[in-house]
A tleap script that builds the chain and sets N, CA, C and O, in Angstrom:
source leaprc.protein.ff14SB
mol = sequence {
  NMET SER TRP GLU LYS ARG ASN GLY THR GLY
  ALA TYR TYR THR THR SER ARG ARG VAL ASN
  GLY ARG VAL VAL ARG GLU TYR ILE GLY LYS
  GLY ILE LEU GLY GLU ILE ALA HIE LYS GLN
  ASP LEU ILE LEU ARG SER GLU SER SER VAL
  GLU ARG GLU SER LEU GLU LEU GLN LYS VAL
  GLU HIE ALA ALA LEU LEU SER ASP ILE ASP
  SER PHE CYS ASP PHE ALA GLU CYS ILE ALA
  ASN GLY PHE LEU VAL LEU SER GLY PHE HIE
  LYS HIE LYS ARG GLY GLU TRP ARG ARG ARG
  ASN VAL ASN ASN CYS CLYS
}
set mol.1.N position { -4.329 21.224 -12.183 }
set mol.1.CA position { -3.469 20.291 -11.526 }
set mol.1.C position { -2.353 21.062 -10.850 }
set mol.1.O position { -1.267 21.254 -11.398 }
set mol.2.N position { -2.659 21.489 -9.652 }
set mol.2.CA position { -1.647 22.272 -8.960 }
set mol.2.C position { -1.845 22.146 -7.450 }
set mol.2.O position { -2.890 21.727 -6.953 }
set mol.3.N position { -0.815 22.520 -6.779 }
set mol.3.CA position { -0.862 22.603 -5.335 }
set mol.3.C position { -1.267 24.023 -4.961 }
set mol.3.O position { -0.726 24.987 -5.503 }
set mol.4.N position { -2.199 24.155 -4.054 }
set mol.4.CA position { -2.655 25.476 -3.627 }
set mol.4.C position { -2.548 25.601 -2.117 }
set mol.4.O position { -2.652 24.629 -1.369 }
set mol.5.N position { -2.333 26.852 -1.705 }
set mol.5.CA position { -2.326 27.162 -0.282 }
set mol.5.C position { -3.328 28.276 -0.060 }
set mol.5.O position { -3.269 29.306 -0.732 }
set mol.6.N position { -4.257 28.085 0.882 }
set mol.6.CA position { -5.227 29.134 1.205 }
set mol.6.C position { -5.392 29.224 2.718 }
set mol.6.O position { -5.524 28.215 3.410 }
set mol.7.N position { -5.380 30.406 3.187 }
set mol.7.CA position { -5.625 30.699 4.599 }
set mol.7.C position { -4.748 29.905 5.553 }
set mol.7.O position { -5.185 29.554 6.649 }
set mol.8.N position { -3.527 29.620 5.152 }
set mol.8.CA position { -2.580 28.950 6.038 }
set mol.8.C position { -2.949 27.534 6.409 }
set mol.8.O position { -2.450 27.016 7.408 }
set mol.9.N position { -3.815 26.880 5.630 }
set mol.9.CA position { -4.227 25.517 5.977 }
set mol.9.C position { -3.298 24.457 5.410 }
set mol.9.O position { -3.544 23.267 5.605 }
set mol.10.N position { -2.249 24.849 4.720 }
set mol.10.CA position { -1.332 23.889 4.118 }
set mol.10.C position { -1.663 23.688 2.650 }
set mol.10.O position { -2.673 24.191 2.156 }
set mol.11.N position { -0.828 22.967 1.974 }
set mol.11.CA position { -0.994 22.764 0.536 }
set mol.11.C position { -1.962 21.611 0.278 }
set mol.11.O position { -1.916 20.569 0.931 }
set mol.12.N position { -2.823 21.837 -0.684 }
set mol.12.CA position { -3.708 20.755 -1.130 }
set mol.12.C position { -3.722 20.740 -2.656 }
set mol.12.O position { -3.458 21.752 -3.306 }
set mol.13.N position { -4.031 19.586 -3.205 }
set mol.13.CA position { -3.949 19.377 -4.641 }
set mol.13.C position { -5.331 19.537 -5.276 }
set mol.13.O position { -6.321 18.987 -4.794 }
set mol.14.N position { -5.375 20.310 -6.379 }
set mol.14.CA position { -6.626 20.495 -7.116 }
set mol.14.C position { -6.390 20.176 -8.586 }
set mol.14.O position { -5.255 20.155 -9.061 }
set mol.15.N position { -7.462 19.934 -9.277 }
set mol.15.CA position { -7.392 19.715 -10.718 }
set mol.15.C position { -8.511 20.506 -11.373 }
set mol.15.O position { -9.561 20.738 -10.773 }
set mol.16.N position { -8.275 20.913 -12.606 }
set mol.16.CA position { -9.268 21.673 -13.356 }
set mol.16.C position { -9.728 20.847 -14.551 }
set mol.16.O position { -8.943 20.125 -15.166 }
set mol.17.N position { -11.007 20.965 -14.863 }
set mol.17.CA position { -11.540 20.311 -16.053 }
set mol.17.C position { -12.704 21.132 -16.570 }
set mol.17.O position { -13.265 21.958 -15.851 }
set mol.18.N position { -13.062 20.899 -17.822 }
set mol.18.CA position { -14.152 21.642 -18.439 }
set mol.18.C position { -15.449 20.850 -18.329 }
set mol.18.O position { -15.505 19.656 -18.620 }
set mol.19.N position { -16.484 21.557 -17.898 }
set mol.19.CA position { -17.826 20.985 -17.833 }
set mol.19.C position { -18.762 21.981 -18.509 }
set mol.19.O position { -18.942 23.099 -18.027 }
set mol.20.N position { -19.359 21.568 -19.631 }
set mol.20.CA position { -20.271 22.430 -20.393 }
set mol.20.C position { -19.634 23.776 -20.738 }
set mol.20.O position { -20.294 24.812 -20.659 }
set mol.21.N position { -18.357 23.764 -21.118 }
set mol.21.CA position { -17.678 24.975 -21.541 }
set mol.21.C position { -17.119 25.813 -20.412 }
set mol.21.O position { -16.451 26.814 -20.670 }
set mol.22.N position { -17.370 25.439 -19.168 }
set mol.22.CA position { -16.848 26.187 -18.023 }
set mol.22.C position { -15.740 25.401 -17.347 }
set mol.22.O position { -15.764 24.170 -17.329 }
set mol.23.N position { -14.770 26.112 -16.792 }
set mol.23.CA position { -13.691 25.474 -16.055 }
set mol.23.C position { -14.143 25.250 -14.621 }
set mol.23.O position { -14.564 26.179 -13.932 }
set mol.24.N position { -14.045 23.986 -14.182 }
set mol.24.CA position { -14.452 23.626 -12.823 }
set mol.24.C position { -13.234 23.072 -12.107 }
set mol.24.O position { -12.579 22.151 -12.595 }
set mol.25.N position { -12.931 23.648 -10.927 }
set mol.25.CA position { -11.810 23.153 -10.126 }
set mol.25.C position { -12.341 22.129 -9.141 }
set mol.25.O position { -13.379 22.313 -8.505 }
set mol.26.N position { -11.586 21.038 -9.040 }
set mol.26.CA position { -12.005 19.941 -8.177 }
set mol.26.C position { -10.940 19.725 -7.102 }
set mol.26.O position { -9.755 19.584 -7.407 }
set mol.27.N position { -11.363 19.702 -5.879 }
set mol.27.CA position { -10.458 19.466 -4.755 }
set mol.27.C position { -10.135 17.981 -4.703 }
set mol.27.O position { -11.041 17.147 -4.677 }
set mol.28.N position { -8.838 17.643 -4.688 }
set mol.28.CA position { -8.420 16.245 -4.624 }
set mol.28.C position { -8.057 15.870 -3.195 }
set mol.28.O position { -8.566 14.890 -2.651 }
set mol.29.N position { -7.189 16.641 -2.604 }
set mol.29.CA position { -6.822 16.343 -1.228 }
set mol.29.C position { -5.437 16.853 -0.901 }
set mol.29.O position { -4.745 17.410 -1.753 }
set mol.30.N position { -5.033 16.652 0.372 }
set mol.30.CA position { -3.690 17.035 0.754 }
set mol.30.C position { -3.014 15.847 1.400 }
set mol.30.O position { -3.643 14.825 1.671 }
set mol.31.N position { -1.753 15.992 1.639 }
set mol.31.CA position { -1.010 14.887 2.236 }
set mol.31.C position { -0.733 13.798 1.215 }
set mol.31.O position { -0.423 14.079 0.057 }
set mol.32.N position { -0.848 12.556 1.657 }
set mol.32.CA position { -0.484 11.424 0.814 }
set mol.32.C position { -1.449 11.277 -0.373 }
set mol.32.O position { -1.029 10.885 -1.462 }
set mol.33.N position { -2.723 11.584 -0.175 }
set mol.33.CA position { -3.704 11.492 -1.257 }
set mol.33.C position { -3.391 12.508 -2.354 }
set mol.33.O position { -3.492 12.189 -3.539 }
set mol.34.N position { -3.016 13.715 -1.975 }
set mol.34.CA position { -2.623 14.737 -2.939 }
set mol.34.C position { -1.356 14.351 -3.683 }
set mol.34.O position { -1.243 14.573 -4.889 }
set mol.35.N position { -0.397 13.766 -2.955 }
set mol.35.CA position { 0.850 13.320 -3.581 }
set mol.35.C position { 0.588 12.234 -4.621 }
set mol.35.O position { 1.156 12.265 -5.713 }
set mol.36.N position { -0.268 11.279 -4.282 }
set mol.36.CA position { -0.588 10.192 -5.217 }
set mol.36.C position { -1.251 10.757 -6.468 }
set mol.36.O position { -0.891 10.381 -7.584 }
set mol.37.N position { -2.213 11.655 -6.292 }
set mol.37.CA position { -2.907 12.263 -7.436 }
set mol.37.C position { -1.928 13.074 -8.292 }
set mol.37.O position { -1.997 13.047 -9.521 }
set mol.38.N position { -1.019 13.793 -7.630 }
set mol.38.CA position { -0.026 14.593 -8.338 }
set mol.38.C position { 0.883 13.694 -9.185 }
set mol.38.O position { 1.123 13.989 -10.356 }
set mol.39.N position { 1.387 12.608 -8.606 }
set mol.39.CA position { 2.267 11.684 -9.335 }
set mol.39.C position { 1.511 11.039 -10.497 }
set mol.39.O position { 2.066 10.866 -11.582 }
set mol.40.N position { 0.251 10.686 -10.268 }
set mol.40.CA position { -0.560 10.089 -11.324 }
set mol.40.C position { -0.741 11.069 -12.486 }
set mol.40.O position { -0.656 10.674 -13.649 }
set mol.41.N position { -0.987 12.325 -12.181 }
set mol.41.CA position { -1.128 13.344 -13.223 }
set mol.41.C position { 0.177 13.542 -13.993 }
set mol.41.O position { 0.158 13.722 -15.211 }
set mol.42.N position { 1.314 13.510 -13.285 }
set mol.42.CA position { 2.607 13.632 -13.960 }
set mol.42.C position { 2.833 12.478 -14.935 }
set mol.42.O position { 3.336 12.681 -16.040 }
set mol.43.N position { 2.459 11.268 -14.523 }
set mol.43.CA position { 2.604 10.103 -15.401 }
set mol.43.C position { 1.714 10.257 -16.627 }
set mol.43.O position { 2.158 10.003 -17.747 }
set mol.44.N position { 0.462 10.670 -16.432 }
set mol.44.CA position { -0.459 10.858 -17.555 }
set mol.44.C position { 0.047 11.932 -18.507 }
set mol.44.O position { -0.059 11.790 -19.725 }
set mol.45.N position { 0.594 13.004 -17.951 }
set mol.45.CA position { 1.133 14.078 -18.793 }
set mol.45.C position { 2.321 13.590 -19.620 }
set mol.45.O position { 2.419 13.896 -20.808 }
set mol.46.N position { 3.219 12.835 -18.996 }
set mol.46.CA position { 4.390 12.347 -19.729 }
set mol.46.C position { 3.970 11.353 -20.806 }
set mol.46.O position { 4.554 11.345 -21.890 }
set mol.47.N position { 2.964 10.509 -20.530 }
set mol.47.CA position { 2.469 9.572 -21.539 }
set mol.47.C position { 1.856 10.319 -22.719 }
set mol.47.O position { 2.098 9.967 -23.873 }
set mol.48.N position { 1.069 11.344 -22.434 }
set mol.48.CA position { 0.453 12.096 -23.528 }
set mol.48.C position { 1.504 12.889 -24.304 }
set mol.48.O position { 1.362 13.095 -25.509 }
set mol.49.N position { 2.547 13.329 -23.622 }
set mol.49.CA position { 3.637 14.028 -24.294 }
set mol.49.C position { 4.360 13.092 -25.262 }
set mol.49.O position { 4.675 13.480 -26.387 }
set mol.50.N position { 4.620 11.864 -24.824 }
set mol.50.CA position { 5.271 10.872 -25.680 }
set mol.50.C position { 4.367 10.558 -26.873 }
set mol.50.O position { 4.845 10.430 -28.000 }
set mol.51.N position { 3.084 10.437 -26.627 }
set mol.51.CA position { 2.136 10.158 -27.706 }
set mol.51.C position { 2.095 11.302 -28.715 }
set mol.51.O position { 2.055 11.061 -29.921 }
set mol.52.N position { 2.106 12.542 -28.233 }
set mol.52.CA position { 2.124 13.710 -29.124 }
set mol.52.C position { 3.381 13.732 -29.978 }
set mol.52.O position { 3.318 14.002 -31.177 }
set mol.53.N position { 4.524 13.447 -29.361 }
set mol.53.CA position { 5.785 13.416 -30.107 }
set mol.53.C position { 5.765 12.318 -31.160 }
set mol.53.O position { 6.267 12.510 -32.267 }
set mol.54.N position { 5.193 11.177 -30.825 }
set mol.54.CA position { 5.081 10.074 -31.776 }
set mol.54.C position { 4.203 10.471 -32.960 }
set mol.54.O position { 4.534 10.173 -34.108 }
set mol.55.N position { 3.089 11.138 -32.684 }
set mol.55.CA position { 2.206 11.596 -33.758 }
set mol.55.C position { 2.904 12.634 -34.634 }
set mol.55.O position { 2.739 12.626 -35.854 }
set mol.56.N position { 3.679 13.523 -34.024 }
set mol.56.CA position { 4.431 14.526 -34.790 }
set mol.56.C position { 5.431 13.853 -35.708 }
set mol.56.O position { 5.575 14.248 -36.865 }
set mol.57.N position { 6.124 12.840 -35.206 }
set mol.57.CA position { 7.093 12.100 -36.011 }
set mol.57.C position { 6.399 11.401 -37.175 }
set mol.57.O position { 6.916 11.391 -38.292 }
set mol.58.N position { 5.230 10.818 -36.916 }
set mol.58.CA position { 4.467 10.174 -37.982 }
set mol.58.C position { 4.045 11.187 -39.042 }
set mol.58.O position { 4.070 10.882 -40.235 }
set mol.59.N position { 3.660 12.386 -38.619 }
set mol.59.CA position { 3.274 13.428 -39.573 }
set mol.59.C position { 4.447 13.822 -40.462 }
set mol.59.O position { 4.284 14.008 -41.668 }
set mol.60.N position { 5.633 13.950 -39.860 }
set mol.60.CA position { 6.824 14.311 -40.627 }
set mol.60.C position { 7.159 13.213 -41.631 }
set mol.60.O position { 7.461 13.498 -42.790 }
set mol.61.N position { 7.105 11.954 -41.184 }
set mol.61.CA position { 7.383 10.835 -42.080 }
set mol.61.C position { 6.355 10.778 -43.210 }
set mol.61.O position { 6.706 10.512 -44.359 }
set mol.62.N position { 5.095 11.026 -42.883 }
set mol.62.CA position { 4.025 11.016 -43.883 }
set mol.62.C position { 4.241 12.126 -44.913 }
set mol.62.O position { 4.063 11.910 -46.112 }
set mol.63.N position { 4.620 13.301 -44.447 }
set mol.63.CA position { 4.875 14.415 -45.365 }
set mol.63.C position { 6.050 14.106 -46.290 }
set mol.63.O position { 6.012 14.442 -47.473 }
set mol.64.N position { 7.085 13.475 -45.761 }
set mol.64.CA position { 8.233 13.110 -46.591 }
set mol.64.C position { 7.835 12.078 -47.636 }
set mol.64.O position { 8.272 12.148 -48.784 }
set mol.65.N position { 7.008 11.126 -47.237 }
set mol.65.CA position { 6.545 10.107 -48.174 }
set mol.65.C position { 5.684 10.737 -49.266 }
set mol.65.O position { 5.823 10.396 -50.440 }
set mol.66.N position { 4.791 11.659 -48.880 }
set mol.66.CA position { 3.961 12.341 -49.878 }
set mol.66.C position { 4.809 13.166 -50.834 }
set mol.66.O position { 4.498 13.249 -52.022 }
set mol.67.N position { 5.869 13.771 -50.333 }
set mol.67.CA position { 6.764 14.542 -51.186 }
set mol.67.C position { 7.434 13.631 -52.212 }
set mol.67.O position { 7.558 13.992 -53.382 }
set mol.68.N position { 7.866 12.450 -51.768 }
set mol.68.CA position { 8.477 11.486 -52.691 }
set mol.68.C position { 7.472 11.031 -53.748 }
set mol.68.O position { 7.814 10.904 -54.923 }
set mol.69.N position { 6.246 10.791 -53.328 }
set mol.69.CA position { 5.208 10.357 -54.269 }
set mol.69.C position { 4.920 11.464 -55.282 }
set mol.69.O position { 4.773 11.193 -56.474 }
set mol.70.N position { 4.838 12.711 -54.809 }
set mol.70.CA position { 4.604 13.838 -55.720 }
set mol.70.C position { 5.731 13.962 -56.744 }
set mol.70.O position { 5.478 14.208 -57.924 }
set mol.71.N position { 6.966 13.791 -56.295 }
set mol.71.CA position { 8.107 13.853 -57.219 }
set mol.71.C position { 8.019 12.746 -58.262 }
set mol.71.O position { 8.271 12.977 -59.444 }
set mol.72.N position { 7.661 11.542 -57.819 }
set mol.72.CA position { 7.530 10.426 -58.748 }
set mol.72.C position { 6.412 10.686 -59.755 }
set mol.72.O position { 6.573 10.406 -60.943 }
set mol.73.N position { 5.270 11.224 -59.287 }
set mol.73.CA position { 4.145 11.516 -60.193 }
set mol.73.C position { 4.539 12.581 -61.221 }
set mol.73.O position { 4.187 12.469 -62.395 }
set mol.74.N position { 5.263 13.607 -60.783 }
set mol.74.CA position { 5.726 14.633 -61.728 }
set mol.74.C position { 6.648 14.025 -62.776 }
set mol.74.O position { 6.542 14.351 -63.958 }
set mol.75.N position { 7.552 13.144 -62.355 }
set mol.75.CA position { 8.463 12.487 -63.269 }
set mol.75.C position { 7.700 11.603 -64.260 }
set mol.75.O position { 7.984 11.615 -65.458 }
set mol.76.N position { 6.727 10.834 -63.748 }
set mol.76.CA position { 5.939 9.941 -64.613 }
set mol.76.C position { 5.130 10.750 -65.617 }
set mol.76.O position { 5.003 10.349 -66.774 }
set mol.77.N position { 4.577 11.891 -65.185 }
set mol.77.CA position { 3.803 12.746 -66.098 }
set mol.77.C position { 4.717 13.320 -67.185 }
set mol.77.O position { 4.315 13.416 -68.344 }
set mol.78.N position { 5.921 13.695 -66.824 }
set mol.78.CA position { 6.880 14.223 -67.796 }
set mol.78.C position { 7.233 13.157 -68.832 }
set mol.78.O position { 7.288 13.444 -70.027 }
set mol.79.N position { 7.469 11.945 -68.382 }
set mol.79.CA position { 7.783 10.838 -69.298 }
set mol.79.C position { 6.591 10.568 -70.222 }
set mol.79.O position { 6.769 10.385 -71.426 }
set mol.80.N position { 5.379 10.542 -69.660 }
set mol.80.CA position { 4.182 10.270 -70.465 }
set mol.80.C position { 3.969 11.370 -71.508 }
set mol.80.O position { 3.652 11.082 -72.662 }
set mol.81.N position { 4.144 12.631 -71.100 }
set mol.81.CA position { 3.989 13.750 -72.046 }
set mol.81.C position { 5.002 13.642 -73.187 }
set mol.81.O position { 4.660 13.860 -74.349 }
set mol.82.N position { 6.244 13.308 -72.851 }
set mol.82.CA position { 7.272 13.149 -73.873 }
set mol.82.C position { 6.925 12.019 -74.834 }
set mol.82.O position { 7.093 12.150 -76.047 }
set mol.83.N position { 6.445 10.923 -74.290 }
set mol.83.CA position { 6.064 9.789 -75.127 }
set mol.83.C position { 4.919 10.171 -76.068 }
set mol.83.O position { 4.939 9.809 -77.245 }
set mol.84.N position { 3.918 10.904 -75.553 }
set mol.84.CA position { 2.785 11.308 -76.387 }
set mol.84.C position { 3.225 12.261 -77.503 }
set mol.84.O position { 2.770 12.137 -78.640 }
set mol.85.N position { 4.102 13.205 -77.181 }
set mol.85.CA position { 4.589 14.141 -78.198 }
set mol.85.C position { 5.364 13.384 -79.270 }
set mol.85.O position { 5.180 13.639 -80.460 }
set mol.86.N position { 6.222 12.462 -78.863 }
set mol.86.CA position { 6.989 11.675 -79.826 }
set mol.86.C position { 6.096 10.756 -80.660 }
set mol.86.O position { 6.467 10.369 -81.768 }
set mol.87.N position { 4.925 10.406 -80.131 }
set mol.87.CA position { 3.996 9.535 -80.854 }
set mol.87.C position { 3.064 10.315 -81.774 }
set mol.87.O position { 2.208 9.728 -82.435 }
set mol.88.N position { 3.227 11.640 -81.820 }
set mol.88.CA position { 2.431 12.438 -82.738 }
set mol.88.C position { 1.191 13.062 -82.133 }
set mol.88.O position { 0.289 13.449 -82.875 }
set mol.89.N position { 1.111 13.173 -80.840 }
set mol.89.CA position { -0.041 13.790 -80.176 }
set mol.89.C position { 0.299 15.223 -79.791 }
set mol.89.O position { 1.470 15.596 -79.727 }
set mol.90.N position { -0.729 16.020 -79.535 }
set mol.90.CA position { -0.549 17.385 -79.029 }
set mol.90.C position { -1.694 17.690 -78.073 }
set mol.90.O position { -2.715 17.003 -78.063 }
set mol.91.N position { -1.505 18.721 -77.280 }
set mol.91.CA position { -2.568 19.113 -76.353 }
set mol.91.C position { -3.471 20.108 -77.047 }
set mol.91.O position { -3.015 21.160 -77.496 }
set mol.92.N position { -4.746 19.782 -77.137 }
set mol.92.CA position { -5.722 20.642 -77.778 }
set mol.92.C position { -6.176 21.698 -76.775 }
set mol.92.O position { -6.783 21.375 -75.754 }
set mol.93.N position { -5.872 22.978 -77.076 }
set mol.93.CA position { -6.251 24.111 -76.208 }
set mol.93.C position { -5.862 23.851 -74.747 }
set mol.93.O position { -6.636 24.125 -73.830 }
set mol.94.N position { -4.684 23.334 -74.554 }
set mol.94.CA position { -4.126 23.028 -73.228 }
set mol.94.C position { -4.999 22.054 -72.431 }
set mol.94.O position { -4.967 22.045 -71.201 }
set mol.95.N position { -5.765 21.251 -73.131 }
set mol.95.CA position { -6.662 20.315 -72.466 }
set mol.95.C position { -6.293 18.880 -72.756 }
set mol.95.O position { -5.281 18.375 -72.271 }
set mol.96.N position { -7.122 18.225 -73.551 }
set mol.96.CA position { -6.925 16.810 -73.812 }
set mol.96.C position { -5.869 16.577 -74.887 }
set mol.96.O position { -5.569 17.456 -75.695 }
set mol.97.N position { -5.324 15.384 -74.872 }
set mol.97.CA position { -4.346 14.998 -75.876 }
set mol.97.C position { -5.080 14.519 -77.127 }
set mol.97.O position { -6.035 13.747 -77.032 }
set mol.98.N position { -4.628 14.985 -78.315 }
set mol.98.CA position { -5.200 14.560 -79.597 }
set mol.98.C position { -4.076 14.211 -80.552 }
set mol.98.O position { -2.978 14.765 -80.496 }
set mol.99.N position { -4.398 13.251 -81.451 }
set mol.99.CA position { -3.416 12.886 -82.466 }
set mol.99.C position { -3.367 14.012 -83.490 }
set mol.99.O position { -4.400 14.501 -83.948 }
set mol.100.N position { -2.150 14.413 -83.839 }
set mol.100.CA position { -1.962 15.489 -84.810 }
set mol.100.C position { -2.305 14.974 -86.210 }
set mol.100.O position { -1.879 13.887 -86.601 }
set mol.101.N position { -3.072 15.758 -86.952 }
set mol.101.CA position { -3.434 15.407 -88.322 }
set mol.101.C position { -2.265 15.784 -89.225 }
set mol.101.O position { -1.998 16.969 -89.423 }
set mol.102.N position { -1.574 14.807 -89.768 }
set mol.102.CA position { -0.374 15.085 -90.555 }
set mol.102.C position { -0.708 15.661 -91.913 }
set mol.102.O position { 0.157 16.292 -92.521 }
set mol.103.N position { -1.919 15.478 -92.423 }
set mol.103.CA position { -2.307 16.033 -93.729 }
set mol.103.C position { -2.547 17.520 -93.660 }
set mol.103.O position { -2.244 18.226 -94.622 }
set mol.104.N position { -3.088 18.034 -92.548 }
set mol.104.CA position { -3.410 19.445 -92.431 }
set mol.104.C position { -2.407 20.197 -91.554 }
set mol.104.O position { -2.726 21.287 -91.080 }
set mol.105.N position { -1.250 19.674 -91.330 }
set mol.105.CA position { -0.260 20.270 -90.452 }
set mol.105.C position { 0.356 21.497 -91.125 }
set mol.105.O position { 0.832 21.408 -92.256 }
set mol.106.N position { 0.349 22.615 -90.451 }
set mol.106.CA position { 0.883 23.859 -91.026 }
set mol.106.C position { 2.168 24.238 -90.364 }
set mol.106.O position { 2.766 25.256 -90.714 }
savepdb mol mol.pdb
quit
């Protein structure tokens, strides 16, 4: 999407796109037709830029929400572990929770 000048014929507008992995330049035109295509491309670029910024903002908000959820889960796990220990349970070989046998406690 640029204006080009070749062999002194004046500026004309071209656009590039990928076809089967290759870059293909397409002649749009010069004069008023080139101006219209250029303005249309600028509008499309600004719209996609706004959309990208919106997606970035959503990603940041999502990450903050996930961080809050992770903090809450860590807090809930800490409370649950404390409750289990106070109720007489222990972690067997750092795995599952088991009730402590009070008769064989050393």
